[in-house]
ChimeraX commands (.cxc) that place a marker at each C-alpha (Angstrom):
marker #1 position 171.13,108.67,286.74 radius 0.5
marker #1 position 169.07,107.18,289.56 radius 0.5
marker #1 position 170.42,107.42,293.12 radius 0.5
marker #1 position 168.48,104.27,293.98 radius 0.5
marker #1 position 169.45,100.69,293.09 radius 0.5
marker #1 position 167.15,98.66,290.93 radius 0.5
marker #1 position 163.80,98.08,292.65 radius 0.5
marker #1 position 161.19,95.72,291.23 radius 0.5
marker #1 position 158.05,97.31,289.80 radius 0.5
marker #1 position 155.66,95.70,292.28 radius 0.5
marker #1 position 157.42,97.20,295.33 radius 0.5
marker #1 position 157.59,100.57,293.58 radius 0.5
marker #1 position 153.85,100.39,292.95 radius 0.5
marker #1 position 153.12,99.54,296.58 radius 0.5
marker #1 position 155.39,102.31,297.87 radius 0.5
marker #1 position 153.83,104.85,295.50 radius 0.5
marker #1 position 150.34,103.89,296.75 radius 0.5
marker #1 position 151.31,104.70,300.35 radius 0.5
marker #1 position 153.17,107.84,299.33 radius 0.5
marker #1 position 150.18,109.20,297.44 radius 0.5
marker #1 position 147.52,108.18,299.98 radius 0.5
marker #1 position 149.74,109.06,302.96 radius 0.5
marker #1 position 147.78,106.37,304.79 radius 0.5
marker #1 position 148.86,102.70,305.06 radius 0.5
marker #1 position 145.36,101.27,305.63 radius 0.5
marker #1 position 143.79,103.08,302.62 radius 0.5
marker #1 position 146.72,102.13,300.38 radius 0.5
marker #1 position 146.44,98.45,301.43 radius 0.5
marker #1 position 142.73,98.49,300.57 radius 0.5
marker #1 position 143.44,99.95,297.12 radius 0.5
marker #1 position 146.11,97.33,296.48 radius 0.5
marker #1 position 143.95,94.47,297.88 radius 0.5
marker #1 position 146.67,93.34,300.27 radius 0.5
marker #1 position 146.95,93.32,304.05 radius 0.5
marker #1 position 148.17,96.44,305.89 radius 0.5
marker #1 position 150.77,94.28,307.67 radius 0.5
marker #1 position 152.19,93.00,304.39 radius 0.5
marker #1 position 152.38,96.56,303.03 radius 0.5
marker #1 position 154.14,97.86,306.16 radius 0.5
marker #1 position 156.71,95.05,306.04 radius 0.5
marker #1 position 157.40,95.80,302.35 radius 0.5
marker #1 position 158.08,99.45,303.11 radius 0.5
marker #1 position 160.34,98.57,306.06 radius 0.5
marker #1 position 162.30,96.11,303.91 radius 0.5
marker #1 position 162.62,98.77,301.20 radius 0.5
marker #1 position 163.96,101.37,303.70 radius 0.5
marker #1 position 166.45,98.76,305.02 radius 0.5
marker #1 position 167.63,97.97,301.51 radius 0.5
marker #1 position 168.05,101.66,300.58 radius 0.5
marker #1 position 169.60,102.57,303.96 radius 0.5
marker #1 position 167.31,105.56,304.39 radius 0.5
marker #1 position 163.89,106.45,305.80 radius 0.5
marker #1 position 161.15,107.04,303.24 radius 0.5
marker #1 position 158.52,108.13,305.78 radius 0.5
marker #1 position 158.99,110.39,308.82 radius 0.5
marker #1 position 159.05,108.01,311.85 radius 0.5
marker #1 position 156.02,108.44,314.15 radius 0.5
marker #1 position 154.49,111.27,312.09 radius 0.5
marker #1 position 150.69,111.58,312.25 radius 0.5
marker #1 position 149.41,111.89,309.57 radius 0.5
marker #1 position 151.99,109.95,307.51 radius 0.5
marker #1 position 154.64,112.19,305.91 radius 0.5
marker #1 position 157.33,111.56,303.30 radius 0.5
marker #1 position 161.01,112.32,303.94 radius 0.5
marker #1 position 163.11,114.03,301.28 radius 0.5
marker #1 position 164.36,110.60,300.16 radius 0.5
marker #1 position 160.72,109.41,300.03 radius 0.5
marker #1 position 159.68,112.33,297.81 radius 0.5
marker #1 position 162.63,111.69,295.52 radius 0.5
marker #1 position 161.77,107.99,295.23 radius 0.5
marker #1 position 158.10,108.80,294.59 radius 0.5
marker #1 position 159.00,110.98,291.63 radius 0.5
marker #1 position 161.21,108.32,290.21 radius 0.5
marker #1 position 158.62,105.60,290.90 radius 0.5
marker #1 position 155.97,107.57,288.96 radius 0.5
marker #1 position 158.31,107.84,285.96 radius 0.5
marker #1 position 159.20,104.13,286.01 radius 0.5
marker #1 position 155.56,103.02,286.42 radius 0.5
marker #1 position 154.41,105.29,283.59 radius 0.5
marker #1 position 157.18,104.00,281.32 radius 0.5
marker #1 position 156.35,100.39,282.17 radius 0.5
marker #1 position 152.68,100.98,281.36 radius 0.5
marker #1 position 153.50,102.54,278.01 radius 0.5
marker #1 position 155.87,99.70,277.12 radius 0.5
marker #1 position 153.19,97.14,277.99 radius 0.5
marker #1 position 150.68,98.97,275.81 radius 0.5
marker #1 position 153.08,99.14,272.91 radius 0.5
marker #1 position 153.83,95.42,273.21 radius 0.5
marker #1 position 150.10,94.65,273.17 radius 0.5
marker #1 position 149.65,96.60,269.95 radius 0.5
marker #1 position 152.71,95.10,268.35 radius 0.5
marker #1 position 151.75,91.52,269.17 radius 0.5
marker #1 position 148.01,90.87,268.66 radius 0.5
marker #1 position 146.52,87.98,270.60 radius 0.5
marker #1 position 146.76,84.62,268.93 radius 0.5
marker #1 position 143.43,82.95,268.01 radius 0.5
marker #1 position 143.55,79.34,269.15 radius 0.5
marker #1 position 141.21,77.03,267.27 radius 0.5
marker #1 position 140.92,73.37,268.17 radius 0.5
marker #1 position 139.65,70.53,265.99 radius 0.5
marker #1 position 138.68,66.91,266.71 radius 0.5
marker #1 position 139.84,63.90,264.65 radius 0.5
marker #1 position 138.41,63.79,261.16 radius 0.5
marker #1 position 137.98,67.56,260.72 radius 0.5
marker #1 position 140.11,69.13,257.97 radius 0.5
marker #1 position 140.93,72.75,258.67 radius 0.5
marker #1 position 143.54,73.58,256.04 radius 0.5
marker #1 position 141.08,75.48,253.80 radius 0.5
marker #1 position 140.05,77.82,256.61 radius 0.5
marker #1 position 143.65,78.23,257.77 radius 0.5
marker #1 position 144.64,79.28,254.24 radius 0.5
marker #1 position 141.82,81.85,253.96 radius 0.5
marker #1 position 142.58,83.25,257.42 radius 0.5
marker #1 position 146.28,83.65,256.62 radius 0.5
marker #1 position 145.47,85.54,253.43 radius 0.5
marker #1 position 142.76,87.73,254.99 radius 0.5
marker #1 position 144.30,88.42,258.41 radius 0.5
marker #1 position 148.09,88.00,258.08 radius 0.5
marker #1 position 148.74,90.09,261.19 radius 0.5
marker #1 position 146.61,87.93,263.54 radius 0.5
marker #1 position 148.29,84.62,264.40 radius 0.5
marker #1 position 146.12,81.53,264.10 radius 0.5
marker #1 position 147.12,78.51,266.21 radius 0.5
marker #1 position 145.47,75.20,265.27 radius 0.5
marker #1 position 145.26,72.72,268.14 radius 0.5
marker #1 position 144.46,69.02,267.80 radius 0.5
marker #1 position 141.91,68.08,270.44 radius 0.5
marker #1 position 140.79,64.56,271.40 radius 0.5
marker #1 position 137.05,64.17,271.06 radius 0.5
marker #1 position 136.84,63.18,274.71 radius 0.5
marker #1 position 138.42,66.56,275.60 radius 0.5
marker #1 position 136.47,68.80,273.21 radius 0.5
marker #1 position 134.24,70.36,275.91 radius 0.5
marker #1 position 136.92,70.64,278.62 radius 0.5
marker #1 position 139.33,72.27,276.16 radius 0.5
marker #1 position 136.73,75.02,275.56 radius 0.5
marker #1 position 135.54,75.45,279.13 radius 0.5
marker #1 position 139.07,75.49,280.58 radius 0.5
marker #1 position 140.26,78.03,277.99 radius 0.5
marker #1 position 142.86,75.84,276.29 radius 0.5
marker #1 position 141.35,76.93,272.96 radius 0.5
marker #1 position 139.17,79.91,272.02 radius 0.5
marker #1 position 137.02,77.91,269.58 radius 0.5
marker #1 position 136.81,74.29,268.56 radius 0.5
marker #1 position 135.43,72.18,265.71 radius 0.5
marker #1 position 133.50,69.58,267.71 radius 0.5
marker #1 position 131.50,66.48,266.97 radius 0.5
marker #1 position 127.97,66.81,268.35 radius 0.5
marker #1 position 126.35,66.29,270.75 radius 0.5
marker #1 position 127.92,68.51,273.40 radius 0.5
marker #1 position 126.49,70.19,276.48 radius 0.5
marker #1 position 125.09,73.48,275.11 radius 0.5
marker #1 position 124.97,75.10,278.57 radius 0.5
marker #1 position 127.10,78.24,278.39 radius 0.5
marker #1 position 128.26,77.36,274.89 radius 0.5
marker #1 position 127.56,78.69,271.42 radius 0.5
marker #1 position 127.61,76.15,268.58 radius 0.5
marker #1 position 127.07,76.58,264.83 radius 0.5
marker #1 position 126.28,73.29,263.05 radius 0.5
marker #1 position 128.34,73.09,259.87 radius 0.5
marker #1 position 127.82,69.76,258.09 radius 0.5
marker #1 position 126.75,66.15,258.61 radius 0.5
marker #1 position 128.85,63.03,258.03 radius 0.5
marker #1 position 127.53,59.80,256.51 radius 0.5
marker #1 position 128.31,56.60,258.44 radius 0.5
marker #1 position 130.36,53.94,256.68 radius 0.5
marker #1 position 131.11,50.33,257.50 radius 0.5
marker #1 position 134.76,49.30,257.37 radius 0.5
marker #1 position 135.54,45.71,256.40 radius 0.5
marker #1 position 138.42,43.65,255.00 radius 0.5
marker #1 position 139.00,43.98,251.27 radius 0.5
marker #1 position 137.86,40.44,250.51 radius 0.5
marker #1 position 134.68,40.69,252.58 radius 0.5
marker #1 position 131.30,40.17,250.88 radius 0.5
marker #1 position 130.55,43.86,251.69 radius 0.5
marker #1 position 132.99,44.82,248.95 radius 0.5
marker #1 position 130.38,43.71,246.34 radius 0.5
marker #1 position 127.95,46.50,247.17 radius 0.5
marker #1 position 127.77,50.30,246.94 radius 0.5
marker #1 position 125.91,50.60,250.21 radius 0.5
marker #1 position 124.42,48.36,252.91 radius 0.5
marker #1 position 121.79,48.47,255.60 radius 0.5
marker #1 position 122.03,47.44,259.25 radius 0.5
marker #1 position 120.01,44.34,258.39 radius 0.5
marker #1 position 122.86,43.26,256.10 radius 0.5
marker #1 position 125.24,43.49,259.08 radius 0.5
marker #1 position 123.10,41.65,261.61 radius 0.5
marker #1 position 125.34,38.56,261.55 radius 0.5
marker #1 position 128.57,40.54,261.59 radius 0.5
marker #1 position 130.67,41.13,264.68 radius 0.5
marker #1 position 130.50,44.90,265.12 radius 0.5
marker #1 position 133.46,46.49,266.86 radius 0.5
marker #1 position 132.75,49.15,269.47 radius 0.5
marker #1 position 133.65,52.53,267.96 radius 0.5
marker #1 position 132.11,54.79,270.65 radius 0.5
marker #1 position 135.60,56.07,271.49 radius 0.5
marker #1 position 136.55,57.95,268.36 radius 0.5
marker #1 position 139.99,58.70,269.76 radius 0.5
marker #1 position 140.77,54.94,269.89 radius 0.5
marker #1 position 139.38,54.04,266.47 radius 0.5
marker #1 position 142.86,53.50,265.04 radius 0.5
marker #1 position 143.26,50.34,267.17 radius 0.5
marker #1 position 139.76,49.20,266.15 radius 0.5
marker #1 position 140.64,49.57,262.46 radius 0.5
marker #1 position 143.66,47.36,263.08 radius 0.5
marker #1 position 141.37,44.65,264.46 radius 0.5
marker #1 position 139.14,44.91,261.40 radius 0.5
marker #1 position 142.15,44.62,259.09 radius 0.5
marker #1 position 143.11,41.45,261.02 radius 0.5
marker #1 position 139.72,39.96,260.22 radius 0.5
marker #1 position 138.12,40.56,263.61 radius 0.5
marker #1 position 134.64,41.83,262.65 radius 0.5
marker #1 position 133.65,45.14,260.99 radius 0.5
marker #1 position 133.25,48.70,262.27 radius 0.5
marker #1 position 130.86,51.57,261.63 radius 0.5
marker #1 position 132.46,55.03,261.80 radius 0.5
marker #1 position 131.89,58.54,260.45 radius 0.5
marker #1 position 133.10,58.95,256.87 radius 0.5
marker #1 position 135.88,61.37,257.83 radius 0.5
marker #1 position 137.24,58.94,260.41 radius 0.5
marker #1 position 137.32,56.13,257.81 radius 0.5
marker #1 position 139.19,58.52,255.48 radius 0.5
marker #1 position 141.60,59.47,258.27 radius 0.5
marker #1 position 142.49,55.79,258.88 radius 0.5
marker #1 position 142.34,54.68,255.22 radius 0.5
marker #1 position 144.10,51.43,254.37 radius 0.5
marker #1 position 144.42,49.62,251.06 radius 0.5
marker #1 position 143.47,46.30,252.62 radius 0.5
marker #1 position 140.06,47.60,253.74 radius 0.5
marker #1 position 136.86,48.70,251.99 radius 0.5
marker #1 position 134.38,51.36,253.10 radius 0.5
marker #1 position 130.67,51.27,252.27 radius 0.5
marker #1 position 127.90,53.74,253.19 radius 0.5
marker #1 position 125.37,52.48,255.76 radius 0.5
marker #1 position 121.93,53.75,254.74 radius 0.5
marker #1 position 119.88,53.42,257.91 radius 0.5
marker #1 position 121.98,54.38,260.91 radius 0.5
marker #1 position 122.54,57.79,262.51 radius 0.5
marker #1 position 124.95,60.18,260.89 radius 0.5
marker #1 position 127.12,62.60,262.88 radius 0.5
marker #1 position 127.33,66.38,262.87 radius 0.5
marker #1 position 130.32,68.70,263.01 radius 0.5
marker #1 position 129.89,72.13,264.62 radius 0.5
marker #1 position 132.01,75.15,265.50 radius 0.5
marker #1 position 131.68,75.90,269.23 radius 0.5
marker #1 position 132.94,78.60,271.59 radius 0.5
marker #1 position 132.03,80.10,275.00 radius 0.5
marker #1 position 130.02,83.35,274.59 radius 0.5
marker #1 position 132.34,85.10,277.11 radius 0.5
marker #1 position 135.22,84.73,274.62 radius 0.5
marker #1 position 133.43,86.25,271.62 radius 0.5
marker #1 position 136.08,88.68,270.32 radius 0.5
marker #1 position 136.50,90.42,266.95 radius 0.5
marker #1 position 138.89,87.60,265.92 radius 0.5
marker #1 position 136.28,84.95,266.90 radius 0.5
marker #1 position 133.63,86.76,264.84 radius 0.5
marker #1 position 136.01,87.03,261.89 radius 0.5
marker #1 position 136.83,83.30,262.03 radius 0.5
marker #1 position 133.11,82.44,262.10 radius 0.5
marker #1 position 132.74,84.55,258.97 radius 0.5
marker #1 position 135.58,82.65,257.27 radius 0.5
marker #1 position 134.07,79.27,258.12 radius 0.5
marker #1 position 130.61,80.28,256.95 radius 0.5
marker #1 position 131.93,81.58,253.66 radius 0.5
marker #1 position 131.33,85.23,254.38 radius 0.5
marker #1 position 132.87,87.61,251.87 radius 0.5
marker #1 position 135.97,89.55,252.92 radius 0.5
marker #1 position 134.01,92.76,252.30 radius 0.5
marker #1 position 130.86,91.65,254.11 radius 0.5
marker #1 position 129.27,94.42,256.23 radius 0.5
marker #1 position 128.98,91.88,259.08 radius 0.5
marker #1 position 132.77,91.62,259.22 radius 0.5
marker #1 position 134.68,94.27,261.25 radius 0.5
marker #1 position 137.28,94.32,258.47 radius 0.5
marker #1 position 134.63,95.14,255.91 radius 0.5
marker #1 position 132.47,97.69,257.68 radius 0.5
marker #1 position 131.10,100.32,255.33 radius 0.5
marker #1 position 131.40,98.10,252.24 radius 0.5
marker #1 position 128.57,96.76,250.21 radius 0.5
marker #1 position 127.88,93.11,251.12 radius 0.5
marker #1 position 128.78,90.74,248.29 radius 0.5
marker #1 position 126.06,88.28,247.23 radius 0.5
marker #1 position 126.51,84.89,248.78 radius 0.5
marker #1 position 126.46,81.87,246.57 radius 0.5
marker #1 position 124.28,78.98,247.69 radius 0.5
marker #1 position 126.19,76.05,249.20 radius 0.5
marker #1 position 126.44,73.08,246.82 radius 0.5
marker #1 position 124.58,69.95,247.88 radius 0.5
marker #1 position 126.61,67.54,249.99 radius 0.5
marker #1 position 128.11,64.84,247.91 radius 0.5
marker #1 position 127.84,61.24,249.08 radius 0.5
marker #1 position 131.27,59.60,249.41 radius 0.5
marker #1 position 132.28,57.54,246.44 radius 0.5
marker #1 position 132.67,53.86,247.28 radius 0.5
marker #1 position 136.22,52.67,247.49 radius 0.5
marker #1 position 135.47,49.92,244.98 radius 0.5
marker #1 position 132.76,49.33,242.41 radius 0.5
marker #1 position 130.61,46.20,242.77 radius 0.5
marker #1 position 131.76,43.32,240.67 radius 0.5
marker #1 position 128.95,41.63,238.70 radius 0.5
marker #1 position 130.82,38.33,238.35 radius 0.5
marker #1 position 130.69,37.64,242.08 radius 0.5
marker #1 position 127.92,35.95,244.04 radius 0.5
marker #1 position 124.38,37.33,243.86 radius 0.5
marker #1 position 123.64,40.00,246.50 radius 0.5
marker #1 position 121.37,39.08,249.38 radius 0.5
marker #1 position 117.97,40.68,249.60 radius 0.5
marker #1 position 117.89,44.23,250.90 radius 0.5
marker #1 position 121.29,45.14,249.51 radius 0.5
marker #1 position 121.74,47.54,246.68 radius 0.5
marker #1 position 124.04,46.88,243.79 radius 0.5
marker link #1:1,2 radius 0.2
marker link #1:2,3 radius 0.2
marker link #1:3,4 radius 0.2
marker link #1:4,5 radius 0.2
marker link #1:5,6 radius 0.2
marker link #1:6,7 radius 0.2
marker link #1:7,8 radius 0.2
marker link #1:8,9 radius 0.2
marker link #1:9,10 radius 0.2
marker link #1:10,11 radius 0.2
marker link #1:11,12 radius 0.2
marker link #1:12,13 radius 0.2
marker link #1:13,14 radius 0.2
marker link #1:14,15 radius 0.2
marker link #1:15,16 radius 0.2
marker link #1:16,17 radius 0.2
marker link #1:17,18 radius 0.2
marker link #1:18,19 radius 0.2
marker link #1:19,20 radius 0.2
marker link #1:20,21 radius 0.2
marker link #1:21,22 radius 0.2
marker link #1:22,23 radius 0.2
marker link #1:23,24 radius 0.2
marker link #1:24,25 radius 0.2
marker link #1:25,26 radius 0.2
marker link #1:26,27 radius 0.2
marker link #1:27,28 radius 0.2
marker link #1:28,29 radius 0.2
marker link #1:29,30 radius 0.2
marker link #1:30,31 radius 0.2
marker link #1:31,32 radius 0.2
marker link #1:32,33 radius 0.2
marker link #1:33,34 radius 0.2
marker link #1:34,35 radius 0.2
marker link #1:35,36 radius 0.2
marker link #1:36,37 radius 0.2
marker link #1:37,38 radius 0.2
marker link #1:38,39 radius 0.2
marker link #1:39,40 radius 0.2
marker link #1:40,41 radius 0.2
marker link #1:41,42 radius 0.2
marker link #1:42,43 radius 0.2
marker link #1:43,44 radius 0.2
marker link #1:44,45 radius 0.2
marker link #1:45,46 radius 0.2
marker link #1:46,47 radius 0.2
marker link #1:47,48 radius 0.2
marker link #1:48,49 radius 0.2
marker link #1:49,50 radius 0.2
marker link #1:50,51 radius 0.2
marker link #1:51,52 radius 0.2
marker link #1:52,53 radius 0.2
marker link #1:53,54 radius 0.2
marker link #1:54,55 radius 0.2
marker link #1:55,56 radius 0.2
marker link #1:56,57 radius 0.2
marker link #1:57,58 radius 0.2
marker link #1:58,59 radius 0.2
marker link #1:59,60 radius 0.2
marker link #1:60,61 radius 0.2
marker link #1:61,62 radius 0.2
marker link #1:62,63 radius 0.2
marker link #1:63,64 radius 0.2
marker link #1:64,65 radius 0.2
marker link #1:65,66 radius 0.2
marker link #1:66,67 radius 0.2
marker link #1:67,68 radius 0.2
marker link #1:68,69 radius 0.2
marker link #1:69,70 radius 0.2
marker link #1:70,71 radius 0.2
marker link #1:71,72 radius 0.2
marker link #1:72,73 radius 0.2
marker link #1:73,74 radius 0.2
marker link #1:74,75 radius 0.2
marker link #1:75,76 radius 0.2
marker link #1:76,77 radius 0.2
marker link #1:77,78 radius 0.2
marker link #1:78,79 radius 0.2
marker link #1:79,80 radius 0.2
marker link #1:80,81 radius 0.2
marker link #1:81,82 radius 0.2
marker link #1:82,83 radius 0.2
marker link #1:83,84 radius 0.2
marker link #1:84,85 radius 0.2
marker link #1:85,86 radius 0.2
marker link #1:86,87 radius 0.2
marker link #1:87,88 radius 0.2
marker link #1:88,89 radius 0.2
marker link #1:89,90 radius 0.2
marker link #1:90,91 radius 0.2
marker link #1:91,92 radius 0.2
marker link #1:92,93 radius 0.2
marker link #1:93,94 radius 0.2
marker link #1:94,95 radius 0.2
marker link #1:95,96 radius 0.2
marker link #1:96,97 radius 0.2
marker link #1:97,98 radius 0.2
marker link #1:98,99 radius 0.2
marker link #1:99,100 radius 0.2
marker link #1:100,101 radius 0.2
marker link #1:101,102 radius 0.2
marker link #1:102,103 radius 0.2
marker link #1:103,104 radius 0.2
marker link #1:104,105 radius 0.2
marker link #1:105,106 radius 0.2
marker link #1:106,107 radius 0.2
marker link #1:107,108 radius 0.2
marker link #1:108,109 radius 0.2
marker link #1:109,110 radius 0.2
marker link #1:110,111 radius 0.2
marker link #1:111,112 radius 0.2
marker link #1:112,113 radius 0.2
marker link #1:113,114 radius 0.2
marker link #1:114,115 radius 0.2
marker link #1:115,116 radius 0.2
marker link #1:116,117 radius 0.2
marker link #1:117,118 radius 0.2
marker link #1:118,119 radius 0.2
marker link #1:119,120 radius 0.2
marker link #1:120,121 radius 0.2
marker link #1:121,122 radius 0.2
marker link #1:122,123 radius 0.2
marker link #1:123,124 radius 0.2
marker link #1:124,125 radius 0.2
marker link #1:125,126 radius 0.2
marker link #1:126,127 radius 0.2
marker link #1:127,128 radius 0.2
marker link #1:128,129 radius 0.2
marker link #1:129,130 radius 0.2
marker link #1:130,131 radius 0.2
marker link #1:131,132 radius 0.2
marker link #1:132,133 radius 0.2
marker link #1:133,134 radius 0.2
marker link #1:134,135 radius 0.2
marker link #1:135,136 radius 0.2
marker link #1:136,137 radius 0.2
marker link #1:137,138 radius 0.2
marker link #1:138,139 radius 0.2
marker link #1:139,140 radius 0.2
marker link #1:140,141 radius 0.2
marker link #1:141,142 radius 0.2
marker link #1:142,143 radius 0.2
marker link #1:143,144 radius 0.2
marker link #1:144,145 radius 0.2
marker link #1:145,146 radius 0.2
marker link #1:146,147 radius 0.2
marker link #1:147,148 radius 0.2
marker link #1:148,149 radius 0.2
marker link #1:149,150 radius 0.2
marker link #1:150,151 radius 0.2
marker link #1:151,152 radius 0.2
marker link #1:152,153 radius 0.2
marker link #1:153,154 radius 0.2
marker link #1:154,155 radius 0.2
marker link #1:155,156 radius 0.2
marker link #1:156,157 radius 0.2
marker link #1:157,158 radius 0.2
marker link #1:158,159 radius 0.2
marker link #1:159,160 radius 0.2
marker link #1:160,161 radius 0.2
marker link #1:161,162 radius 0.2
marker link #1:162,163 radius 0.2
marker link #1:163,164 radius 0.2
marker link #1:164,165 radius 0.2
marker link #1:165,166 radius 0.2
marker link #1:166,167 radius 0.2
marker link #1:167,168 radius 0.2
marker link #1:168,169 radius 0.2
marker link #1:169,170 radius 0.2
marker link #1:170,171 radius 0.2
marker link #1:171,172 radius 0.2
marker link #1:172,173 radius 0.2
marker link #1:173,174 radius 0.2
marker link #1:174,175 radius 0.2
marker link #1:175,176 radius 0.2
marker link #1:176,177 radius 0.2
marker link #1:177,178 radius 0.2
marker link #1:178,179 radius 0.2
marker link #1:179,180 radius 0.2
marker link #1:180,181 radius 0.2
marker link #1:181,182 radius 0.2
marker link #1:182,183 radius 0.2
marker link #1:183,184 radius 0.2
marker link #1:184,185 radius 0.2
marker link #1:185,186 radius 0.2
marker link #1:186,187 radius 0.2
marker link #1:187,188 radius 0.2
marker link #1:188,189 radius 0.2
marker link #1:189,190 radius 0.2
marker link #1:190,191 radius 0.2
marker link #1:191,192 radius 0.2
marker link #1:192,193 radius 0.2
marker link #1:193,194 radius 0.2
marker link #1:194,195 radius 0.2
marker link #1:195,196 radius 0.2
marker link #1:196,197 radius 0.2
marker link #1:197,198 radius 0.2
marker link #1:198,199 radius 0.2
marker link #1:199,200 radius 0.2
marker link #1:200,201 radius 0.2
marker link #1:201,202 radius 0.2
marker link #1:202,203 radius 0.2
marker link #1:203,204 radius 0.2
marker link #1:204,205 radius 0.2
marker link #1:205,206 radius 0.2
marker link #1:206,207 radius 0.2
marker link #1:207,208 radius 0.2
marker link #1:208,209 radius 0.2
marker link #1:209,210 radius 0.2
marker link #1:210,211 radius 0.2
marker link #1:211,212 radius 0.2
marker link #1:212,213 radius 0.2
marker link #1:213,214 radius 0.2
marker link #1:214,215 radius 0.2
marker link #1:215,216 radius 0.2
marker link #1:216,217 radius 0.2
marker link #1:217,218 radius 0.2
marker link #1:218,219 radius 0.2
marker link #1:219,220 radius 0.2
marker link #1:220,221 radius 0.2
marker link #1:221,222 radius 0.2
marker link #1:222,223 radius 0.2
marker link #1:223,224 radius 0.2
marker link #1:224,225 radius 0.2
marker link #1:225,226 radius 0.2
marker link #1:226,227 radius 0.2
marker link #1:227,228 radius 0.2
marker link #1:228,229 radius 0.2
marker link #1:229,230 radius 0.2
marker link #1:230,231 radius 0.2
marker link #1:231,232 radius 0.2
marker link #1:232,233 radius 0.2
marker link #1:233,234 radius 0.2
marker link #1:234,235 radius 0.2
marker link #1:235,236 radius 0.2
marker link #1:236,237 radius 0.2
marker link #1:237,238 radius 0.2
marker link #1:238,239 radius 0.2
marker link #1:239,240 radius 0.2
marker link #1:240,241 radius 0.2
marker link #1:241,242 radius 0.2
marker link #1:242,243 radius 0.2
marker link #1:243,244 radius 0.2
marker link #1:244,245 radius 0.2
marker link #1:245,246 radius 0.2
marker link #1:246,247 radius 0.2
marker link #1:247,248 radius 0.2
marker link #1:248,249 radius 0.2
marker link #1:249,250 radius 0.2
marker link #1:250,251 radius 0.2
marker link #1:251,252 radius 0.2
marker link #1:252,253 radius 0.2
marker link #1:253,254 radius 0.2
marker link #1:254,255 radius 0.2
marker link #1:255,256 radius 0.2
marker link #1:256,257 radius 0.2
marker link #1:257,258 radius 0.2
marker link #1:258,259 radius 0.2
marker link #1:259,260 radius 0.2
marker link #1:260,261 radius 0.2
marker link #1:261,262 radius 0.2
marker link #1:262,263 radius 0.2
marker link #1:263,264 radius 0.2
marker link #1:264,265 radius 0.2
marker link #1:265,266 radius 0.2
marker link #1:266,267 radius 0.2
marker link #1:267,268 radius 0.2
marker link #1:268,269 radius 0.2
marker link #1:269,270 radius 0.2
marker link #1:270,271 radius 0.2
marker link #1:271,272 radius 0.2
marker link #1:272,273 radius 0.2
marker link #1:273,274 radius 0.2
marker link #1:274,275 radius 0.2
marker link #1:275,276 radius 0.2
marker link #1:276,277 radius 0.2
marker link #1:277,278 radius 0.2
marker link #1:278,279 radius 0.2
marker link #1:279,280 radius 0.2
marker link #1:280,281 radius 0.2
marker link #1:281,282 radius 0.2
marker link #1:282,283 radius 0.2
marker link #1:283,284 radius 0.2
marker link #1:284,285 radius 0.2
marker link #1:285,286 radius 0.2
marker link #1:286,287 radius 0.2
marker link #1:287,288 radius 0.2
marker link #1:288,289 radius 0.2
marker link #1:289,290 radius 0.2
marker link #1:290,291 radius 0.2
marker link #1:291,292 radius 0.2
marker link #1:292,293 radius 0.2
marker link #1:293,294 radius 0.2
marker link #1:294,295 radius 0.2
marker link #1:295,296 radius 0.2
marker link #1:296,297 radius 0.2
marker link #1:297,298 radius 0.2
marker link #1:298,299 radius 0.2
marker link #1:299,300 radius 0.2
marker link #1:300,301 radius 0.2
marker link #1:301,302 radius 0.2
marker link #1:302,303 radius 0.2
marker link #1:303,304 radius 0.2
marker link #1:304,305 radius 0.2
marker link #1:305,306 radius 0.2
marker link #1:306,307 radius 0.2
marker link #1:307,308 radius 0.2
marker link #1:308,309 radius 0.2
marker link #1:309,310 radius 0.2
marker link #1:310,311 radius 0.2
view
C-alpha cells in the first residue's frame, strides 16, 4: 500500500520530470511551464508530505530516499494512467458529428451508417443555414450538409443535388390553376423576402394569411407544408444546390466512410477502409432527378390561363 496520500497526476508528472532530469530549469522547459512555478509545486508537495524529496542545497540536484520512493510510485501511477486512457480510447471510438441545414433529409444515410458501422456513433446536428460555415470552422460539427454558396477557402465540398424553386401561394390563388409558372406570371404579385431560410416559417405564415407569395427551394416548401397553401414550380429562376462540406484538416477514416455512404459507395468498395482488399462492386447510375409533383392538378373549368403559363 502506498506510504503517500493521494497526489493528483499533474503534480506527479511535474515531480517526476525534475526527478529524472535532476535539473529544475531543464524539467520546466520540457513541461512548458516556468521554473518558478515548478519550484513552488515541489515545495508545496514536500510541505504536504512532510518530508524532503530533494537534498537541500545539493549541486547538482539529488533525490532523498523519500524522493526516490515517490519517483518509483509516480512512474507506476503515470504508466497505469496512460494505459487506462489508451484502453478508454479504444473502447469508445470518437463520435462522428454531422450537421444539416433546414430542408435536408438525412434519415437514409443515418440508417445505412448504423447498419454498416454500428460501433462508430453518429451524431446528427441541426444547423441553421446562417451558421453552416461557422459550425464547420469552429469545430462544432465534423461535416455538414450545406446549401451553396459557401466560402470554399479551407473547405472541401462535394455537390450532391440541386433543388427546384417553387412558389408558395394560398390555396384559392390563381396560381393553383397551373402546373408551373414563370417569373413573368408573378410580376404583379407581392413577393415575400425569403433570403433568410431560417426565418421562412414566419414568411409562410404571412402567405397563408394572404400577404403575397413566396419563392423557396422545394425542400423548404415541403418542410413547411400546409393544406391551405399550394406549391408550383418556377421555371426561370435560380435553383439551389446542396453539398456535403468539411474542413480538410478533419478528414478522418470516419469522414471518408461517411462520404462513401452519401455517394452510394458499396460496403465492399476498395476505396473504403472497411472494404480494402475486396473487389469493387459495380456502381449503378444515379436515376434522373424527378421534378416535384404539383400539389394540385389544374382544373379545366376555371378561368383561361394568361399567356406564358403552362397548363
